[in-house]
C-alpha positions as CSV (number, residue, x, y, z in Angstrom):
1,M,90.1,33.0,-114.3
2,T,89.0,30.2,-112.0
3,T,89.6,32.3,-108.9
4,Q,87.0,34.8,-110.0
5,L,84.2,32.2,-110.1
6,P,81.9,31.6,-107.1
7,V,82.2,28.8,-104.6
8,A,79.3,26.4,-104.9
9,V,77.6,25.3,-101.6
10,L,75.5,22.2,-102.1
11,G,72.6,22.2,-99.6
12,A,70.8,25.1,-97.7
13,G,70.6,23.4,-94.3
14,P,72.5,24.5,-91.2
15,A,76.0,23.7,-92.4
16,G,75.4,25.0,-95.9
17,L,74.0,28.3,-94.7
18,A,76.8,28.6,-92.2
19,A,79.2,28.3,-95.1
20,A,77.2,31.0,-96.9
21,A,77.5,33.3,-93.9
22,H,81.3,32.8,-93.7
23,L,81.7,33.3,-97.4
24,T,79.7,36.5,-97.1
25,E,81.9,37.9,-94.3
26,R,85.0,37.2,-96.3
27,G,83.7,38.7,-99.5
28,V,84.0,35.5,-101.4
29,P,81.4,35.1,-104.2
30,F,79.2,32.0,-103.8
31,V,76.1,30.2,-105.0
32,V,73.9,27.8,-102.9
33,F,72.1,25.0,-104.6
34,E,69.2,23.5,-102.6
35,S,67.0,20.6,-104.0
36,G,64.1,21.5,-101.7
37,E,61.6,24.3,-102.3
38,S,62.7,26.0,-99.1
39,V,65.9,26.3,-97.1
40,G,66.2,23.6,-94.4
41,A,64.0,21.3,-96.4
42,S,65.4,18.1,-94.8
43,V,65.2,19.6,-91.3
44,Q,61.5,20.3,-91.9
45,Q,61.0,16.6,-92.3
46,W,61.8,16.2,-88.6
47,G,60.4,19.6,-87.7
48,H,58.4,18.1,-84.8
49,V,61.5,16.9,-83.0
50,R,63.0,19.0,-80.3
51,L,66.8,19.5,-80.1
52,F,68.8,18.4,-77.1
53,S,70.6,21.7,-76.8
54,P,69.2,25.2,-76.3
55,W,69.3,28.0,-78.8
56,R,72.4,29.6,-77.5
57,Y,74.4,26.7,-78.9
58,N,72.6,26.2,-82.2
59,I,73.6,29.3,-84.1
60,D,76.7,29.8,-86.2
61,R,78.7,32.8,-85.1
62,A,79.2,34.4,-88.5
63,A,75.5,33.9,-89.2
64,Q,74.6,35.5,-85.9
65,R,76.8,38.5,-86.7
66,L,75.1,39.0,-90.0
67,L,71.6,38.6,-88.6
68,T,72.3,40.9,-85.7
69,D,73.5,43.6,-88.0
70,D,70.3,43.3,-89.9
71,G,68.2,43.8,-86.8
72,W,67.3,40.2,-86.1
73,R,66.0,39.4,-82.6
74,P,67.5,36.1,-81.5
75,P,65.3,33.5,-79.7
76,E,65.5,33.1,-76.0
77,P,68.9,31.5,-75.6
78,A,67.9,29.0,-72.9
79,T,64.9,27.5,-74.7
80,Y,65.0,24.4,-76.8
81,P,64.0,24.7,-80.4
82,T,62.3,22.1,-82.6
83,G,63.5,21.4,-86.1
84,T,60.7,23.7,-87.4
85,D,61.9,26.5,-85.0
86,L,65.4,26.1,-86.3
87,V,64.2,26.6,-89.9
88,E,61.6,29.4,-89.3
89,R,63.5,31.4,-86.7
90,Y,67.0,31.0,-87.9
91,L,67.6,29.5,-91.3
92,M,64.9,31.4,-93.1
93,P,65.9,34.8,-91.7
94,L,69.5,34.0,-92.6
95,A,68.6,33.0,-96.2
96,R,66.6,36.2,-96.6
97,L,69.5,38.5,-95.9
98,A,70.2,40.8,-98.8
99,T,73.8,39.5,-98.9
100,I,72.7,35.9,-99.1
101,A,69.3,35.7,-100.7
102,P,70.3,36.5,-104.3
103,H,72.8,33.6,-104.3
104,V,70.4,30.9,-103.1
105,R,68.8,28.7,-105.8
106,L,65.9,26.6,-104.5
107,G,64.5,23.7,-106.3
108,H,67.9,22.9,-107.9
109,R,68.8,19.3,-107.4
110,V,72.5,18.6,-108.1
111,I,72.9,15.7,-110.5
112,G,76.6,15.9,-111.2
113,V,79.9,17.6,-110.2
114,T,82.9,17.3,-112.5
115,R,85.9,19.2,-113.8
116,Q,85.3,21.2,-117.0
117,G,86.4,19.3,-120.0
118,V,87.8,16.2,-118.3
119,D,86.6,13.1,-116.6
120,K,87.9,11.6,-113.3
121,L,90.5,9.5,-115.1
122,R,92.4,12.4,-116.7
123,D,94.9,14.7,-115.1
124,D,95.3,17.3,-117.9
125,H,95.8,20.3,-115.5
126,R,92.5,19.5,-113.7
127,G,93.4,21.5,-110.7
128,H,93.4,24.7,-112.9
129,R,90.0,23.8,-114.4
130,P,86.8,25.0,-112.9
131,F,84.3,22.6,-111.5
132,I,81.0,22.3,-113.3
133,V,77.9,21.8,-111.1
134,T,75.1,20.3,-113.1
135,T,71.6,20.9,-111.6
136,E,68.1,20.0,-112.5
137,G,65.7,22.9,-111.7
138,P,62.8,25.0,-112.8
139,A,64.5,25.9,-116.0
140,G,65.7,22.4,-116.8
141,I,69.3,21.3,-116.8
142,T,71.8,24.0,-115.8
143,R,75.6,23.8,-115.8
144,T,77.4,26.3,-113.5
145,P,81.2,26.8,-113.5
146,V,82.5,27.3,-110.0
147,R,86.0,27.6,-108.4
148,A,85.3,25.2,-105.5
149,V,82.6,23.0,-104.0
150,M,81.4,22.6,-100.4
151,D,79.1,19.6,-100.3
152,A,76.6,20.1,-97.4
153,T,73.9,17.9,-98.8
154,G,73.7,15.8,-95.6
155,T,72.5,12.2,-95.4
156,W,68.8,12.6,-94.5
157,L,67.6,11.5,-98.0
158,S,69.6,8.3,-97.9
159,P,68.2,6.2,-95.0
160,N,69.7,2.9,-94.0
161,P,67.6,-0.2,-94.5
162,I,66.2,-2.4,-91.7
163,G,68.4,-5.3,-92.9
164,A,71.2,-5.9,-90.4
165,E,73.9,-6.4,-93.0
166,G,73.8,-2.9,-94.5
167,I,71.6,-4.0,-97.5
168,P,67.8,-4.2,-97.5
169,A,66.3,-7.3,-95.9
170,V,64.9,-9.8,-98.2
171,G,61.4,-8.6,-99.0
172,E,62.0,-5.1,-97.6
173,E,61.4,-3.4,-100.9
174,Y,58.0,-5.1,-101.3
175,A,57.1,-4.1,-97.8
176,A,57.8,-0.5,-98.4
177,R,54.2,0.6,-97.8
178,W,54.4,-0.6,-94.2
179,I,57.8,1.1,-93.5
180,H,58.6,4.7,-92.6
181,Y,62.2,5.7,-92.7
182,G,63.1,8.4,-90.3
183,I,61.1,10.0,-87.5
184,P,57.3,10.1,-88.2
185,D,55.2,12.7,-86.4
186,V,53.2,10.1,-84.5
187,L,51.5,12.6,-82.2
188,G,50.7,15.0,-85.1
189,V,50.2,14.6,-88.8
190,D,51.0,10.8,-88.7
191,R,48.8,10.0,-85.7
192,A,46.1,8.2,-87.7
193,R,48.7,5.9,-89.3
194,Y,49.9,4.5,-85.9
195,A,46.9,4.9,-83.6
196,G,45.6,1.5,-82.6
197,K,48.3,-0.3,-84.6
198,R,51.0,-2.9,-83.9
199,V,54.1,-0.9,-84.4
200,A,57.8,-2.0,-84.5
201,V,60.6,0.5,-84.1
202,V,63.9,-0.6,-85.6
203,G,67.1,1.1,-84.4
204,A,69.3,1.6,-81.4
205,G,70.0,5.4,-81.4
206,H,68.3,8.5,-80.2
207,S,65.9,8.5,-83.2
208,A,64.5,5.2,-82.1
209,K,64.2,6.3,-78.5
210,H,62.3,9.4,-79.6
211,V,59.8,7.4,-81.7
212,V,59.4,4.9,-78.9
213,R,58.6,7.6,-76.4
214,D,56.1,9.3,-78.7
215,L,54.4,6.1,-79.5
216,S,54.0,5.4,-75.8
217,L,52.2,8.7,-75.4
218,L,49.9,7.8,-78.3
219,A,49.2,4.4,-76.6
220,E,48.0,6.3,-73.5
221,D,45.2,7.7,-75.7
222,V,44.6,4.7,-78.0
223,I,44.7,1.5,-75.9
224,D,45.2,-0.9,-78.8
225,T,48.5,0.7,-79.9
226,T,51.3,-1.7,-79.1
227,I,55.1,-1.0,-79.4
228,T,58.0,-3.4,-80.1
229,W,61.4,-1.9,-80.1
230,I,63.9,-4.0,-82.1
231,V,67.6,-3.4,-81.6
232,R,69.6,-5.4,-84.1
233,R,72.9,-5.6,-82.2
234,G,74.1,-6.7,-78.8
235,G,72.1,-7.0,-75.6
236,A,70.1,-4.6,-73.4
237,D,73.1,-3.4,-71.4
238,N,74.0,-0.4,-73.6
239,V,70.7,0.3,-75.3
240,F,69.6,3.2,-73.1
241,G,72.9,5.1,-73.1
242,D,73.9,7.7,-70.5
243,Q,70.7,8.4,-68.6
244,A,72.2,11.2,-66.6
245,D,74.0,13.3,-69.2
246,A,75.4,16.4,-67.5
247,R,76.4,17.9,-70.9
248,L,73.0,17.4,-72.6
249,P,70.4,16.6,-70.0
250,E,67.6,16.3,-72.5
251,R,69.5,13.6,-74.3
252,G,70.0,11.7,-71.0
253,K,66.3,12.0,-70.2
254,L,65.4,10.4,-73.5
255,G,67.4,7.3,-72.6
256,A,65.9,7.3,-69.1
257,D,62.4,7.5,-70.5
258,A,63.0,4.6,-72.8
259,H,64.4,2.5,-70.0
260,R,61.3,3.3,-67.9
261,L,59.0,2.3,-70.7
262,V,60.7,-1.0,-71.2
263,A,60.9,-1.8,-67.5
264,S,57.1,-1.0,-67.1
265,G,56.2,-3.4,-70.0
266,R,54.7,-0.7,-72.1
267,V,57.4,-1.3,-74.7
268,Q,58.6,-4.7,-75.6
269,L,62.4,-4.7,-76.3
270,E,64.0,-7.2,-78.6
271,T,67.8,-7.0,-78.7
272,G,70.3,-8.9,-80.9
273,F,67.5,-9.3,-83.5
274,R,69.4,-9.2,-86.8
275,I,66.7,-8.7,-89.4
276,E,67.2,-10.9,-92.5
277,R,63.7,-11.0,-94.0
278,A,60.5,-9.1,-94.1
279,V,57.5,-11.4,-94.8
280,I,54.0,-10.1,-95.7
281,G,51.4,-12.4,-94.3
282,E,47.7,-12.4,-93.9
283,S,47.8,-10.9,-90.4
284,G,50.6,-8.3,-91.1
285,L,54.3,-7.9,-91.6
286,E,56.6,-10.3,-89.9
287,L,60.4,-9.8,-89.4
288,L,62.7,-12.8,-89.4
289,S,66.2,-13.0,-88.1
290,A,69.1,-15.0,-89.4
291,D,69.0,-17.4,-86.5
292,G,65.3,-18.2,-87.0
293,G,63.8,-15.7,-84.7
294,K,60.5,-14.1,-85.5
295,A,58.9,-10.8,-84.5
296,G,55.4,-9.6,-85.3
297,P,53.1,-9.5,-87.1
298,F,53.1,-5.8,-87.3
299,D,50.9,-3.2,-89.0
300,E,53.6,-0.6,-89.2
301,I,57.4,-0.4,-89.1
302,V,59.5,2.7,-88.2
303,A,63.0,2.4,-89.5
304,A,65.0,4.6,-87.2
305,T,68.2,3.0,-88.5
306,G,70.3,6.1,-89.4
307,F,71.5,7.4,-92.7
308,R,74.4,7.2,-95.2
309,P,75.9,9.6,-97.7
310,D,75.0,9.7,-101.4
311,F,78.1,9.8,-103.6
312,G,76.2,9.2,-106.9
313,F,76.5,12.7,-108.2
314,L,80.2,12.9,-107.3
315,R,81.2,9.9,-109.4
316,E,83.6,12.1,-111.5
317,I,85.2,13.7,-108.5
318,R,88.4,12.2,-107.1
319,L,87.5,11.3,-103.6
320,D,89.7,9.5,-101.0
321,L,87.2,7.7,-98.8
322,D,87.8,5.5,-95.9
323,P,86.6,2.1,-96.9
324,W,84.2,1.6,-94.0
325,V,83.4,5.0,-92.4
326,E,83.1,6.7,-95.9
327,S,84.6,9.9,-94.7
328,T,88.0,11.2,-95.8
329,R,90.8,8.9,-94.7
330,A,92.2,11.6,-92.5
331,L,89.0,12.1,-90.6
332,A,87.9,8.5,-90.3
333,P,90.1,7.5,-87.3
334,L,88.9,10.6,-85.5
335,I,85.2,9.8,-85.8
336,D,85.1,6.0,-86.0
337,P,81.9,5.1,-84.0
338,N,83.6,1.8,-82.9
339,V,86.0,4.0,-80.9
340,H,84.5,7.5,-80.5
341,S,81.3,9.0,-79.3
342,C,80.4,12.5,-80.5
343,G,82.1,14.0,-77.4
344,S,85.4,12.3,-77.9
345,V,86.0,13.4,-81.5
346,P,89.0,15.7,-81.7
347,P,88.8,19.1,-83.3
348,H,89.3,19.1,-87.0
349,G,89.0,21.4,-90.0
350,A,89.9,21.9,-93.7
351,A,93.1,19.8,-93.5
352,E,91.2,16.6,-92.4
353,L,88.3,17.3,-94.8
354,A,90.4,17.7,-98.0
355,H,90.1,15.2,-100.8
356,P,92.6,14.6,-103.7
357,E,90.3,16.8,-105.8
358,Q,91.7,20.2,-104.9
359,G,88.9,22.6,-103.9
360,F,86.3,20.0,-103.1
361,Y,85.2,19.5,-99.4
362,A,82.2,17.8,-97.7
363,I,81.0,19.5,-94.5
364,G,78.3,18.6,-92.0
365,A,76.8,15.2,-91.9
366,K,78.1,14.3,-95.3
367,S,81.7,14.7,-94.1
368,Y,81.1,12.0,-91.4
369,G,80.1,9.4,-94.0
370,R,78.3,6.6,-92.1
371,A,79.4,7.7,-88.7
372,P,76.5,9.2,-86.7
373,N,76.4,11.8,-83.9
374,L,77.8,14.9,-85.6
375,L,77.8,17.9,-83.4
376,L,76.1,20.9,-84.9
377,A,78.9,23.0,-83.6
378,T,81.3,20.7,-85.4
379,G,79.5,21.4,-88.7
380,Y,79.8,25.1,-88.2
381,E,83.5,24.9,-87.3
382,Q,84.0,22.8,-90.5
383,A,82.3,25.5,-92.5
384,R,84.5,28.3,-90.9
385,S,87.7,26.4,-91.5
386,V,87.0,25.4,-95.1
387,V,85.9,28.9,-96.1
388,A,89.1,30.3,-94.5
389,E,91.2,27.9,-96.5
390,L,89.3,28.8,-99.7
391,A,89.9,32.5,-98.9
392,G,93.6,31.9,-98.6
393,D,93.7,32.5,-94.9
394,H,95.6,29.3,-94.0
395,E,96.4,30.4,-90.5
396,A,92.7,30.7,-89.7
397,A,91.9,27.5,-91.5
398,G,94.3,25.6,-89.3
399,R,93.1,27.3,-86.0
400,V,90.4,25.3,-84.3
401,E,87.7,27.4,-82.7
402,L,85.6,24.7,-81.0
403,V,85.1,23.3,-77.5
404,L,84.5,19.6,-77.3
405,P,82.7,18.0,-74.3
406,A,85.1,15.2,-73.7
407,S,88.0,17.3,-72.6
408,G,86.4,20.7,-72.0
409,S,89.5,22.3,-73.6
410,A,89.2,25.1,-76.0
411,C,91.3,25.8,-79.1
412,G,91.1,29.4,-80.0
413,V,88.2,30.1,-77.7
414,K,88.6,31.2,-74.0
415,N,86.3,30.9,-71.1
416,E,83.8,28.6,-72.8
417,P,82.7,25.6,-70.8
418,A,82.5,22.2,-72.3
419,T,78.8,22.1,-71.9
420,Q,78.4,24.7,-74.6
421,I,78.0,22.2,-77.3
422,A,75.1,21.8,-79.7
423,E,74.4,18.3,-81.0
424,F,72.5,18.0,-84.2
425,E,72.2,14.3,-83.9
426,L,69.4,15.2,-81.6
427,A,66.8,12.5,-81.7
428,T,67.7,11.9,-85.3
429,S,71.0,10.1,-86.0
430,A,71.1,12.7,-88.7
431,C,73.1,15.6,-89.1
432,C,74.1,18.9,-90.0
433,G,73.1,18.8,-93.6
């Protein structure tokens, strides 16, 4: 029967392994598919970045219970982990647990999810048919029947372009060798690439501020390193954000540092520069805006422009996506970045994450579509609620166990202050994949 099959968890990042922990506690069989060669593979790509929140807020409760029972010694709760710390001191020990390790399949890239025997167009009792998860791995193509799917693949592998209109700027593809998408380790392994170079950082979020700050430290050692920060929207008024953030002081400090660097002239800020073209010239790469503006030439571009979900392998799944946020329609008005910041997103769970395809859910950064600023705690709460729903515990699925910083109110949790919130957007614009 379909109910005897495992639940498929796609992705072994923080949200995916939180789902595995909750499934373990409820005795629900599961299998985790991870495209990388280790758990937290995407997190490792920004392993040098330090989180805004201390350890005490970055660990899922079910995962902590399982780890503690196994004799795990938690990190000092008041210290701030890097991405690498998160993987090596939390995700890897969790994935090595005897109750989880046999069910994690590394190096398995999901290339398709469908219903057994039918395509998306056909009803034909599809709700009673198992899902088929098709993966490409060490043994070739594998098809695995499962009863439900929790997509925690995140968005890190699908960066946004530098073009201001949501598609690559003209010439961006040909300039790819000059562009790094994400957060390079400019003070570590990528130092030689940026030292003494003319560097442009494109983006308005915490990722961009992090890169700008690191480049400024590099410029202190290598005088010829120059930094231009290009913000494609608006003016300078809202670029730096809340520079005295009581909830996440390290996040506020990042904005304050960026403001100080711009004010001192060490970083040149260009706002309202909507990139239309990337032109390769004899003296470097130039960026052109739609109104005729020009920036550059540059030797290197860092595209800290955020990320978007990949729905390609879900083509045969019946999804109900909001047309612009690209989350579920029920979740979209709760997370729309035109209205909400991460702290003002109302609590939500399985009900808001459900798609027309019964038994399919996206959690973590994937669930937010193109909206940034997912709280790590929110991703864990999503995992808990969806697993409860799949286990048939509808009361637990509908109960929200999360404190959000905007209101400071708790649903299902007592005596927990609003500051006890972990933000996985960190300096990344990424998520809880």
